Structure formats: C-alpha cells, structure tokens
PDB file of N, CA, C and O in Angstrom:
ATOM      1  N   UNK A   1       0.848  -1.177   0.000  1.00  0.00           N
ATOM      2  CA  UNK A   1       0.000   0.000   0.000  1.00  0.00           C
ATOM      3  C   UNK A   1       0.887   1.231   0.000  1.00  0.00           C
ATOM      4  O   UNK A   1       1.910   1.279   0.683  1.00  0.00           O
ATOM      5  N   UNK A   2       0.480   2.223  -0.775  1.00  0.00           N
ATOM      6  CA  UNK A   2       1.212   3.491  -0.801  1.00  0.00           C
ATOM      7  C   UNK A   2       0.539   4.473   0.157  1.00  0.00           C
ATOM      8  O   UNK A   2      -0.581   4.247   0.617  1.00  0.00           O
ATOM      9  N   UNK A   3       1.234   5.552   0.445  1.00  0.00           N
ATOM     10  CA  UNK A   3       0.664   6.588   1.307  1.00  0.00           C
ATOM     11  C   UNK A   3      -0.582   7.196   0.661  1.00  0.00           C
ATOM     12  O   UNK A   3      -1.550   7.499   1.358  1.00  0.00           O
ATOM     13  N   UNK A   4      -0.568   7.377  -0.647  1.00  0.00           N
ATOM     14  CA  UNK A   4      -1.734   7.929  -1.341  1.00  0.00           C
ATOM     15  C   UNK A   4      -2.930   6.981  -1.235  1.00  0.00           C
ATOM     16  O   UNK A   4      -4.063   7.426  -1.050  1.00  0.00           O
ATOM     17  N   UNK A   5      -2.681   5.694  -1.351  1.00  0.00           N
ATOM     18  CA  UNK A   5      -3.772   4.726  -1.204  1.00  0.00           C
ATOM     19  C   UNK A   5      -4.364   4.787   0.198  1.00  0.00           C
ATOM     20  O   UNK A   5      -5.576   4.669   0.376  1.00  0.00           O
ATOM     21  N   UNK A   6      -3.496   4.973   1.193  1.00  0.00           N
ATOM     22  CA  UNK A   6      -3.988   5.113   2.557  1.00  0.00           C
ATOM     23  C   UNK A   6      -4.871   6.355   2.671  1.00  0.00           C
ATOM     24  O   UNK A   6      -5.940   6.306   3.280  1.00  0.00           O
ATOM     25  N   UNK A   7      -4.428   7.456   2.089  1.00  0.00           N
ATOM     26  CA  UNK A   7      -5.231   8.676   2.132  1.00  0.00           C
ATOM     27  C   UNK A   7      -6.612   8.454   1.523  1.00  0.00           C
ATOM     28  O   UNK A   7      -7.613   8.964   2.026  1.00  0.00           O
ATOM     29  N   UNK A   8      -6.654   7.695   0.446  1.00  0.00           N
ATOM     30  CA  UNK A   8      -7.932   7.412  -0.213  1.00  0.00           C
ATOM     31  C   UNK A   8      -8.874   6.594   0.685  1.00  0.00           C
ATOM     32  O   UNK A   8     -10.094   6.681   0.545  1.00  0.00           O
ATOM     33  N   UNK A   9      -8.316   5.814   1.592  1.00  0.00           N
ATOM     34  CA  UNK A   9      -9.115   4.954   2.472  1.00  0.00           C
ATOM     35  C   UNK A   9      -9.269   5.504   3.890  1.00  0.00           C
ATOM     36  O   UNK A   9      -9.953   4.901   4.718  1.00  0.00           O
ATOM     37  N   UNK A  10      -8.645   6.630   4.169  1.00  0.00           N
ATOM     38  CA  UNK A  10      -8.576   7.143   5.543  1.00  0.00           C
ATOM     39  C   UNK A  10      -9.953   7.328   6.175  1.00  0.00           C
ATOM     40  O   UNK A  10     -10.180   6.889   7.303  1.00  0.00           O
ATOM     41  N   UNK A  11     -10.855   7.960   5.473  1.00  0.00           N
ATOM     42  CA  UNK A  11     -12.187   8.220   6.023  1.00  0.00           C
ATOM     43  C   UNK A  11     -12.889   6.905   6.373  1.00  0.00           C
ATOM     44  O   UNK A  11     -13.461   6.766   7.454  1.00  0.00           O
ATOM     45  N   UNK A  12     -12.839   5.955   5.460  1.00  0.00           N
ATOM     46  CA  UNK A  12     -13.490   4.665   5.703  1.00  0.00           C
ATOM     47  C   UNK A  12     -12.788   3.888   6.810  1.00  0.00           C
ATOM     48  O   UNK A  12     -13.442   3.187   7.582  1.00  0.00           O
ATOM     49  N   UNK A  13     -11.473   4.004   6.897  1.00  0.00           N
ATOM     50  CA  UNK A  13     -10.729   3.314   7.949  1.00  0.00           C
ATOM     51  C   UNK A  13     -11.129   3.844   9.321  1.00  0.00           C
ATOM     52  O   UNK A  13     -11.444   3.073  10.228  1.00  0.00           O
ATOM     53  N   UNK A  14     -11.114   5.157   9.462  1.00  0.00           N
ATOM     54  CA  UNK A  14     -11.455   5.764  10.756  1.00  0.00           C
ATOM     55  C   UNK A  14     -12.926   5.511  11.095  1.00  0.00           C
ATOM     56  O   UNK A  14     -13.282   5.381  12.266  1.00  0.00           O
ATOM     57  N   UNK A  15     -13.767   5.442  10.079  1.00  0.00           N
ATOM     58  CA  UNK A  15     -15.185   5.156  10.305  1.00  0.00           C
ATOM     59  C   UNK A  15     -15.486   3.686  10.482  1.00  0.00           C
ATOM     60  O   UNK A  15     -16.647   3.299  10.623  1.00  0.00           O
ATOM     61  N   UNK A  16     -14.441   2.852  10.475  1.00  0.00           N
ATOM     62  CA  UNK A  16     -14.580   1.403  10.647  1.00  0.00           C
ATOM     63  C   UNK A  16     -15.508   0.802   9.589  1.00  0.00           C
ATOM     64  O   UNK A  16     -16.356  -0.040   9.886  1.00  0.00           O
ATOM     65  N   UNK A  17     -15.323   1.260   8.344  1.00  0.00           N
ATOM     66  CA  UNK A  17     -16.190   0.814   7.248  1.00  0.00           C
ATOM     67  C   UNK A  17     -15.451  -0.033   6.212  1.00  0.00           C
ATOM     68  O   UNK A  17     -16.005  -0.331   5.154  1.00  0.00           O
ATOM     69  N   UNK A  18     -14.223  -0.420   6.498  1.00  0.00           N
ATOM     70  CA  UNK A  18     -13.455  -1.235   5.560  1.00  0.00           C
ATOM     71  C   UNK A  18     -13.671  -2.718   5.827  1.00  0.00           C
ATOM     72  O   UNK A  18     -13.882  -3.134   6.966  1.00  0.00           O
ATOM     73  N   UNK A  19     -13.614  -3.507   4.760  1.00  0.00           N
ATOM     74  CA  UNK A  19     -13.617  -4.957   4.952  1.00  0.00           C
ATOM     75  C   UNK A  19     -12.313  -5.334   5.640  1.00  0.00           C
ATOM     76  O   UNK A  19     -11.338  -4.585   5.577  1.00  0.00           O
ATOM     77  N   UNK A  20     -12.290  -6.467   6.284  1.00  0.00           N
ATOM     78  CA  UNK A  20     -11.162  -6.865   7.121  1.00  0.00           C
ATOM     79  C   UNK A  20      -9.839  -6.889   6.354  1.00  0.00           C
ATOM     80  O   UNK A  20      -8.802  -6.522   6.905  1.00  0.00           O
ATOM     81  N   UNK A  21      -9.865  -7.318   5.090  1.00  0.00           N
ATOM     82  CA  UNK A  21      -8.625  -7.384   4.317  1.00  0.00           C
ATOM     83  C   UNK A  21      -8.044  -5.991   4.088  1.00  0.00           C
ATOM     84  O   UNK A  21      -6.838  -5.784   4.224  1.00  0.00           O
ATOM     85  N   UNK A  22      -8.902  -5.044   3.743  1.00  0.00           N
ATOM     86  CA  UNK A  22      -8.443  -3.670   3.523  1.00  0.00           C
ATOM     87  C   UNK A  22      -7.982  -3.049   4.832  1.00  0.00           C
ATOM     88  O   UNK A  22      -6.977  -2.339   4.869  1.00  0.00           O
ATOM     89  N   UNK A  23      -8.714  -3.314   5.899  1.00  0.00           N
ATOM     90  CA  UNK A  23      -8.341  -2.780   7.212  1.00  0.00           C
ATOM     91  C   UNK A  23      -6.964  -3.308   7.621  1.00  0.00           C
ATOM     92  O   UNK A  23      -6.132  -2.555   8.128  1.00  0.00           O
ATOM     93  N   UNK A  24      -6.734  -4.577   7.404  1.00  0.00           N
ATOM     94  CA  UNK A  24      -5.436  -5.176   7.737  1.00  0.00           C
ATOM     95  C   UNK A  24      -4.324  -4.555   6.908  1.00  0.00           C
ATOM     96  O   UNK A  24      -3.242  -4.282   7.428  1.00  0.00           O
ATOM     97  N   UNK A  25      -4.575  -4.331   5.629  1.00  0.00           N
ATOM     98  CA  UNK A  25      -3.571  -3.707   4.759  1.00  0.00           C
ATOM     99  C   UNK A  25      -3.227  -2.306   5.250  1.00  0.00           C
ATOM    100  O   UNK A  25      -2.058  -1.919   5.272  1.00  0.00           O
ATOM    101  N   UNK A  26      -4.247  -1.549   5.642  1.00  0.00           N
ATOM    102  CA  UNK A  26      -4.010  -0.202   6.174  1.00  0.00           C
ATOM    103  C   UNK A  26      -3.184  -0.290   7.452  1.00  0.00           C
ATOM    104  O   UNK A  26      -2.231   0.470   7.624  1.00  0.00           O
ATOM    105  N   UNK A  27      -3.530  -1.193   8.333  1.00  0.00           N
ATOM    106  CA  UNK A  27      -2.823  -1.316   9.609  1.00  0.00           C
ATOM    107  C   UNK A  27      -1.375  -1.738   9.420  1.00  0.00           C
ATOM    108  O   UNK A  27      -0.500  -1.284  10.157  1.00  0.00           O
ATOM    109  N   UNK A  28      -1.110  -2.596   8.448  1.00  0.00           N
ATOM    110  CA  UNK A  28       0.277  -2.977   8.156  1.00  0.00           C
ATOM    111  C   UNK A  28       1.050  -1.750   7.662  1.00  0.00           C
ATOM    112  O   UNK A  28       2.189  -1.526   8.071  1.00  0.00           O
ATOM    113  N   UNK A  29       0.437  -0.968   6.794  1.00  0.00           N
ATOM    114  CA  UNK A  29       1.105   0.230   6.283  1.00  0.00           C
ATOM    115  C   UNK A  29       1.376   1.220   7.421  1.00  0.00           C
ATOM    116  O   UNK A  29       2.473   1.770   7.525  1.00  0.00           O
ATOM    117  N   UNK A  30       0.373   1.439   8.268  1.00  0.00           N
ATOM    118  CA  UNK A  30       0.519   2.387   9.381  1.00  0.00           C
ATOM    119  C   UNK A  30       1.644   1.951  10.316  1.00  0.00           C
ATOM    120  O   UNK A  30       2.395   2.786  10.820  1.00  0.00           O
ATOM    121  N   UNK A  31       1.757   0.660  10.544  1.00  0.00           N
ATOM    122  CA  UNK A  31       2.789   0.173  11.470  1.00  0.00           C
ATOM    123  C   UNK A  31       4.195   0.383  10.928  1.00  0.00           C
ATOM    124  O   UNK A  31       5.158   0.425  11.694  1.00  0.00           O
ATOM    125  N   UNK A  32       4.316   0.514   9.608  1.00  0.00           N
ATOM    126  CA  UNK A  32       5.641   0.699   9.030  1.00  0.00           C
ATOM    127  C   UNK A  32       5.920   2.089   8.494  1.00  0.00           C
ATOM    128  O   UNK A  32       7.021   2.356   8.015  1.00  0.00           O
ATOM    129  N   UNK A  33       4.932   2.984   8.567  1.00  0.00           N
ATOM    130  CA  UNK A  33       5.097   4.331   8.014  1.00  0.00           C
ATOM    131  C   UNK A  33       4.770   5.342   9.108  1.00  0.00           C
ATOM    132  O   UNK A  33       3.604   5.548   9.444  1.00  0.00           O
ATOM    133  N   UNK A  34       5.783   5.959   9.650  1.00  0.00           N
ATOM    134  CA  UNK A  34       5.598   6.911  10.742  1.00  0.00           C
ATOM    135  C   UNK A  34       4.710   8.072  10.325  1.00  0.00           C
ATOM    136  O   UNK A  34       3.857   8.512  11.096  1.00  0.00           O
ATOM    137  N   UNK A  35       4.905   8.567   9.115  1.00  0.00           N
ATOM    138  CA  UNK A  35       4.113   9.708   8.635  1.00  0.00           C
ATOM    139  C   UNK A  35       2.621   9.355   8.592  1.00  0.00           C
ATOM    140  O   UNK A  35       1.790  10.124   9.075  1.00  0.00           O
ATOM    141  N   UNK A  36       2.286   8.218   8.028  1.00  0.00           N
ATOM    142  CA  UNK A  36       0.883   7.813   7.938  1.00  0.00           C
ATOM    143  C   UNK A  36       0.320   7.456   9.310  1.00  0.00           C
ATOM    144  O   UNK A  36      -0.845   7.735   9.593  1.00  0.00           O
ATOM    145  N   UNK A  37       1.127   6.850  10.152  1.00  0.00           N
ATOM    146  CA  UNK A  37       0.672   6.538  11.510  1.00  0.00           C
ATOM    147  C   UNK A  37       0.305   7.802  12.265  1.00  0.00           C
ATOM    148  O   UNK A  37      -0.705   7.846  12.968  1.00  0.00           O
ATOM    149  N   UNK A  38       1.131   8.831  12.116  1.00  0.00           N
ATOM    150  CA  UNK A  38       0.857  10.115  12.762  1.00  0.00           C
ATOM    151  C   UNK A  38      -0.398  10.745  12.178  1.00  0.00           C
ATOM    152  O   UNK A  38      -1.225  11.285  12.913  1.00  0.00           O
ATOM    153  N   UNK A  39      -0.545  10.678  10.860  1.00  0.00           N
ATOM    154  CA  UNK A  39      -1.722  11.228  10.200  1.00  0.00           C
ATOM    155  C   UNK A  39      -3.000  10.550  10.685  1.00  0.00           C
ATOM    156  O   UNK A  39      -3.976  11.228  11.006  1.00  0.00           O
ATOM    157  N   UNK A  40      -3.002   9.231  10.741  1.00  0.00           N
ATOM    158  CA  UNK A  40      -4.184   8.490  11.179  1.00  0.00           C
ATOM    159  C   UNK A  40      -4.519   8.846  12.630  1.00  0.00           C
ATOM    160  O   UNK A  40      -5.687   9.032  12.969  1.00  0.00           O
ATOM    161  N   UNK A  41      -3.515   8.938  13.469  1.00  0.00           N
ATOM    162  CA  UNK A  41      -3.739   9.293  14.869  1.00  0.00           C
ATOM    163  C   UNK A  41      -4.357  10.690  14.968  1.00  0.00           C
ATOM    164  O   UNK A  41      -5.330  10.882  15.698  1.00  0.00           O
ATOM    165  N   UNK A  42      -3.808  11.657  14.248  1.00  0.00           N
ATOM    166  CA  UNK A  42      -4.316  13.033  14.296  1.00  0.00           C
ATOM    167  C   UNK A  42      -5.731  13.113  13.730  1.00  0.00           C
ATOM    168  O   UNK A  42      -6.589  13.795  14.292  1.00  0.00           O
ATOM    169  N   UNK A  43      -5.973  12.427  12.632  1.00  0.00           N
ATOM    170  CA  UNK A  43      -7.298  12.440  12.007  1.00  0.00           C
ATOM    171  C   UNK A  43      -8.332  11.810  12.931  1.00  0.00           C
ATOM    172  O   UNK A  43      -9.429  12.345  13.097  1.00  0.00           O
ATOM    173  N   UNK A  44      -7.986  10.682  13.528  1.00  0.00           N
ATOM    174  CA  UNK A  44      -8.883  10.000  14.451  1.00  0.00           C
ATOM    175  C   UNK A  44      -9.217  10.889  15.639  1.00  0.00           C
ATOM    176  O   UNK A  44     -10.372  10.974  16.057  1.00  0.00           O
ATOM    177  N   UNK A  45      -8.200  11.551  16.178  1.00  0.00           N
ATOM    178  CA  UNK A  45      -8.407  12.449  17.315  1.00  0.00           C
ATOM    179  C   UNK A  45      -9.305  13.628  16.913  1.00  0.00           C
ATOM    180  O   UNK A  45     -10.199  14.015  17.666  1.00  0.00           O
ATOM    181  N   UNK A  46      -9.064  14.189  15.737  1.00  0.00           N
ATOM    182  CA  UNK A  46      -9.864  15.320  15.258  1.00  0.00           C
ATOM    183  C   UNK A  46     -11.325  14.922  15.100  1.00  0.00           C
ATOM    184  O   UNK A  46     -12.217  15.674  15.495  1.00  0.00           O
ATOM    185  N   UNK A  47     -11.579  13.760  14.533  1.00  0.00           N
ATOM    186  CA  UNK A  47     -12.956  13.283  14.353  1.00  0.00           C
ATOM    187  C   UNK A  47     -13.622  13.098  15.713  1.00  0.00           C
ATOM    188  O   UNK A  47     -14.773  13.492  15.903  1.00  0.00           O
ATOM    189  N   UNK A  48     -12.903  12.503  16.651  1.00  0.00           N
ATOM    190  CA  UNK A  48     -13.452  12.267  17.989  1.00  0.00           C
ATOM    191  C   UNK A  48     -13.812  13.589  18.670  1.00  0.00           C
ATOM    192  O   UNK A  48     -14.882  13.712  19.267  1.00  0.00           O
ATOM    193  N   UNK A  49     -12.919  14.576  18.581  1.00  0.00           N
ATOM    194  CA  UNK A  49     -13.170  15.876  19.206  1.00  0.00           C
ATOM    195  C   UNK A  49     -14.342  16.577  18.522  1.00  0.00           C
ATOM    196  O   UNK A  49     -15.206  17.138  19.196  1.00  0.00           O
ATOM    197  N   UNK A  50     -14.379  16.549  17.195  1.00  0.00           N
ATOM    198  CA  UNK A  50     -15.456  17.217  16.467  1.00  0.00           C
ATOM    199  C   UNK A  50     -16.813  16.608  16.803  1.00  0.00           C
ATOM    200  O   UNK A  50     -17.803  17.328  16.928  1.00  0.00           O
ATOM    201  N   UNK A  51     -16.861  15.302  16.949  1.00  0.00           N
ATOM    202  CA  UNK A  51     -18.127  14.643  17.290  1.00  0.00           C
ATOM    203  C   UNK A  51     -18.587  14.976  18.700  1.00  0.00           C
ATOM    204  O   UNK A  51     -19.780  14.921  18.997  1.00  0.00           O
ATOM    205  N   UNK A  52     -17.647  15.320  19.567  1.00  0.00           N
ATOM    206  CA  UNK A  52     -17.990  15.638  20.951  1.00  0.00           C
ATOM    207  C   UNK A  52     -18.443  17.087  21.125  1.00  0.00           C
ATOM    208  O   UNK A  52     -18.959  17.445  22.183  1.00  0.00           O
ATOM    209  N   UNK A  53     -18.258  17.917  20.112  1.00  0.00           N
ATOM    210  CA  UNK A  53     -18.665  19.317  20.219  1.00  0.00           C
ATOM    211  C   UNK A  53     -20.180  19.427  20.313  1.00  0.00           C
ATOM    212  O   UNK A  53     -20.904  18.632  19.714  1.00  0.00           O
ATOM    213  N   UNK A  54     -20.656  20.407  21.060  1.00  0.00           N
ATOM    214  CA  UNK A  54     -22.114  20.584  21.126  1.00  0.00           C
ATOM    215  C   UNK A  54     -22.652  21.066  19.782  1.00  0.00           C
ATOM    216  O   UNK A  54     -21.968  21.769  19.037  1.00  0.00           O
ATOM    217  N   UNK A  55     -23.869  20.682  19.493  1.00  0.00           N
ATOM    218  CA  UNK A  55     -24.529  21.128  18.266  1.00  0.00           C
ATOM    219  C   UNK A  55     -24.950  22.583  18.449  1.00  0.00           C
ATOM    220  O   UNK A  55     -25.421  22.978  19.515  1.00  0.00           O
ATOM    221  N   UNK A  56     -24.773  23.358  17.406  1.00  0.00           N
ATOM    222  CA  UNK A  56     -25.104  24.781  17.458  1.00  0.00           C
ATOM    223  C   UNK A  56     -26.456  25.035  16.819  1.00  0.00           C
ATOM    224  O   UNK A  56     -26.874  24.322  15.907  1.00  0.00           O
ATOM    225  N   UNK A  57     -27.119  26.045  17.303  1.00  0.00           N
ATOM    226  CA  UNK A  57     -28.351  26.508  16.680  1.00  0.00           C
ATOM    227  C   UNK A  57     -27.985  27.316  15.442  1.00  0.00           C
ATOM    228  O   UNK A  57     -26.860  27.806  15.340  1.00  0.00           O
ATOM    229  N   UNK A  58     -28.903  27.462  14.509  1.00  0.00           N
ATOM    230  CA  UNK A  58     -28.619  28.293  13.337  1.00  0.00           C
ATOM    231  C   UNK A  58     -28.309  29.731  13.761  1.00  0.00           C
ATOM    232  O   UNK A  58     -28.830  30.227  14.760  1.00  0.00           O
ATOM    233  N   UNK A  59     -27.457  30.379  12.985  1.00  0.00           N
ATOM    234  CA  UNK A  59     -27.137  31.778  13.268  1.00  0.00           C
ATOM    235  C   UNK A  59     -28.343  32.666  12.983  1.00  0.00           C
ATOM    236  O   UNK A  59     -29.145  32.357  12.102  1.00  0.00           O
ATOM    237  N   UNK A  60     -28.476  33.760  13.718  1.00  0.00           N
ATOM    238  CA  UNK A  60     -29.521  34.713  13.357  1.00  0.00           C
ATOM    239  C   UNK A  60     -29.291  35.193  11.920  1.00  0.00           C
ATOM    240  O   UNK A  60     -28.148  35.397  11.513  1.00  0.00           O
ATOM    241  N   UNK A  61     -30.356  35.371  11.163  1.00  0.00           N
ATOM    242  CA  UNK A  61     -30.255  35.697   9.730  1.00  0.00           C
ATOM    243  C   UNK A  61     -29.409  36.937   9.475  1.00  0.00           C
ATOM    244  O   UNK A  61     -28.586  36.938   8.560  1.00  0.00           O
ATOM    245  N   UNK A  62     -29.591  37.986  10.257  1.00  0.00           N
ATOM    246  CA  UNK A  62     -28.835  39.228  10.040  1.00  0.00           C
ATOM    247  C   UNK A  62     -27.339  38.999  10.276  1.00  0.00           C
ATOM    248  O   UNK A  62     -26.507  39.515   9.530  1.00  0.00           O
ATOM    249  N   UNK A  63     -27.003  38.233  11.304  1.00  0.00           N
ATOM    250  CA  UNK A  63     -25.598  37.954  11.591  1.00  0.00           C
ATOM    251  C   UNK A  63     -24.970  37.114  10.479  1.00  0.00           C
ATOM    252  O   UNK A  63     -23.847  37.378  10.050  1.00  0.00           O
ATOM    253  N   UNK A  64     -25.705  36.103  10.020  1.00  0.00           N
ATOM    254  CA  UNK A  64     -25.195  35.256   8.943  1.00  0.00           C
ATOM    255  C   UNK A  64     -24.953  36.076   7.680  1.00  0.00           C
ATOM    256  O   UNK A  64     -23.944  35.881   7.004  1.00  0.00           O
ATOM    257  N   UNK A  65     -25.856  36.980   7.357  1.00  0.00           N
ATOM    258  CA  UNK A  65     -25.702  37.819   6.168  1.00  0.00           C
ATOM    259  C   UNK A  65     -24.454  38.697   6.280  1.00  0.00           C
ATOM    260  O   UNK A  65     -23.698  38.828   5.317  1.00  0.00           O
ATOM    261  N   UNK A  66     -24.236  39.294   7.450  1.00  0.00           N
ATOM    262  CA  UNK A  66     -23.033  40.129   7.650  1.00  0.00           C
ATOM    263  C   UNK A  66     -21.766  39.294   7.555  1.00  0.00           C
ATOM    264  O   UNK A  66     -20.778  39.711   6.950  1.00  0.00           O
ATOM    265  N   UNK A  67     -21.803  38.116   8.156  1.00  0.00           N
ATOM    266  CA  UNK A  67     -20.643  37.234   8.126  1.00  0.00           C
ATOM    267  C   UNK A  67     -20.311  36.812   6.696  1.00  0.00           C
ATOM    268  O   UNK A  67     -19.149  36.849   6.289  1.00  0.00           O
ATOM    269  N   UNK A  68     -21.321  36.415   5.940  1.00  0.00           N
ATOM    270  CA  UNK A  68     -21.098  36.017   4.546  1.00  0.00           C
ATOM    271  C   UNK A  68     -20.556  37.186   3.719  1.00  0.00           C
ATOM    272  O   UNK A  68     -19.677  37.004   2.877  1.00  0.00           O
ATOM    273  N   UNK A  69     -21.083  38.376   3.966  1.00  0.00           N
ATOM    274  CA  UNK A  69     -20.613  39.556   3.234  1.00  0.00           C
ATOM    275  C   UNK A  69     -19.135  39.825   3.517  1.00  0.00           C
ATOM    276  O   UNK A  69     -18.421  40.317   2.644  1.00  0.00           O
ATOM    277  N   UNK A  70     -18.676  39.512   4.712  1.00  0.00           N
ATOM    278  CA  UNK A  70     -17.269  39.710   5.068  1.00  0.00           C
ATOM    279  C   UNK A  70     -16.382  38.612   4.481  1.00  0.00           C
ATOM    280  O   UNK A  70     -15.247  38.883   4.088  1.00  0.00           O
ATOM    281  N   UNK A  71     -16.881  37.390   4.417  1.00  0.00           N
ATOM    282  CA  UNK A  71     -16.070  36.256   3.980  1.00  0.00           C
ATOM    283  C   UNK A  71     -15.982  36.146   2.462  1.00  0.00           C
ATOM    284  O   UNK A  71     -14.925  35.801   1.936  1.00  0.00           O
ATOM    285  N   UNK A  72     -17.060  36.429   1.753  1.00  0.00           N
ATOM    286  CA  UNK A  72     -17.093  36.211   0.304  1.00  0.00           C
ATOM    287  C   UNK A  72     -15.979  36.914  -0.460  1.00  0.00           C
ATOM    288  O   UNK A  72     -15.401  36.298  -1.354  1.00  0.00           O
ATOM    289  N   UNK A  73     -15.642  38.173  -0.160  1.00  0.00           N
ATOM    290  CA  UNK A  73     -14.522  38.795  -0.891  1.00  0.00           C
ATOM    291  C   UNK A  73     -13.200  38.050  -0.686  1.00  0.00           C
ATOM    292  O   UNK A  73     -12.378  37.985  -1.599  1.00  0.00           O
ATOM    293  N   UNK A  74     -12.997  37.496   0.492  1.00  0.00           N
ATOM    294  CA  UNK A  74     -11.770  36.730   0.767  1.00  0.00           C
ATOM    295  C   UNK A  74     -11.738  35.459  -0.061  1.00  0.00           C
ATOM    296  O   UNK A  74     -10.686  35.081  -0.577  1.00  0.00           O
ATOM    297  N   UNK A  75     -12.865  34.802  -0.192  1.00  0.00           N
ATOM    298  CA  UNK A  75     -12.923  33.558  -0.954  1.00  0.00           C
ATOM    299  C   UNK A  75     -12.713  33.801  -2.447  1.00  0.00           C
ATOM    300  O   UNK A  75     -12.134  32.957  -3.130  1.00  0.00           O
ATOM    301  N   UNK A  76     -13.165  34.919  -2.953  1.00  0.00           N
ATOM    302  CA  UNK A  76     -13.000  35.238  -4.374  1.00  0.00           C
ATOM    303  C   UNK A  76     -11.540  35.455  -4.732  1.00  0.00           C
ATOM    304  O   UNK A  76     -11.142  35.209  -5.870  1.00  0.00           O
ATOM    305  N   UNK A  77     -10.729  35.917  -3.771  1.00  0.00           N
ATOM    306  CA  UNK A  77      -9.313  36.170  -4.021  1.00  0.00           C
ATOM    307  C   UNK A  77      -8.465  34.914  -3.975  1.00  0.00           C
ATOM    308  O   UNK A  77      -7.317  34.929  -4.419  1.00  0.00           O
ATOM    309  N   UNK A  78      -9.005  33.830  -3.448  1.00  0.00           N
ATOM    310  CA  UNK A  78      -8.263  32.575  -3.312  1.00  0.00           C
ATOM    311  C   UNK A  78      -8.344  31.780  -4.612  1.00  0.00           C
ATOM    312  O   UNK A  78      -9.419  31.670  -5.200  1.00  0.00           O
ATOM    313  N   UNK A  79      -7.208  31.217  -5.072  1.00  0.00           N
ATOM    314  CA  UNK A  79      -7.262  30.365  -6.263  1.00  0.00           C
ATOM    315  C   UNK A  79      -7.977  29.045  -5.941  1.00  0.00           C
ATOM    316  O   UNK A  79      -7.891  28.536  -4.824  1.00  0.00           O
ATOM    317  N   UNK A  80      -8.663  28.520  -6.912  1.00  0.00           N
ATOM    318  CA  UNK A  80      -9.351  27.237  -6.733  1.00  0.00           C
ATOM    319  C   UNK A  80      -8.323  26.128  -6.604  1.00  0.00           C
ATOM    320  O   UNK A  80      -7.306  26.130  -7.296  1.00  0.00           O
ATOM    321  N   UNK A  81      -8.594  25.170  -5.706  1.00  0.00           N
ATOM    322  CA  UNK A  81      -7.658  24.065  -5.494  1.00  0.00           C
ATOM    323  C   UNK A  81      -8.036  22.874  -6.306  1.00  0.00           C
ATOM    324  O   UNK A  81      -7.358  21.848  -6.252  1.00  0.00           O
TER     325      UNK A  81
END
C-alpha cells in the first residue's frame, strides 16, 4: 500500500467501514510508516473531538448575512484548489 492509497481509504478506515482485508492492509502500512501513523492518529483524534462538540443553533439571519458579506470577498481572491 502506498501513502496515497492510505489517504484514499482514511475516512473509511477511521469510520470502521473497511472490509477486514483492507483494514489489515491499512494497519500494516501504518505500522511501518511513521508519517501515515501520525496522520491516522491526528485524524482519528480530530474526528473524535469534532463529534464531541455541542450542536449549534442556526445563526440569526442578520448575523449570517453580515458574516457572509465579510467572507465572500476573501474567498474570491483565493485560487481554486
């Protein structure tokens, strides 16, 4: 498995949605690749923290409109990835 292949499977791996053979292949790669092992650990931690955050109510309409008006010019200046 390459690092790019791991990246392609990362979401499914962390979500425990891989078949056992694919999961084993990912785990073998992680055990031998420090960079990918660190990435998986950080991604897993980020998902866990994000899921633990409280759910927010929708923003008041006037506030959302002001916020969007401030952000949109910044987004237009950014090149598309």
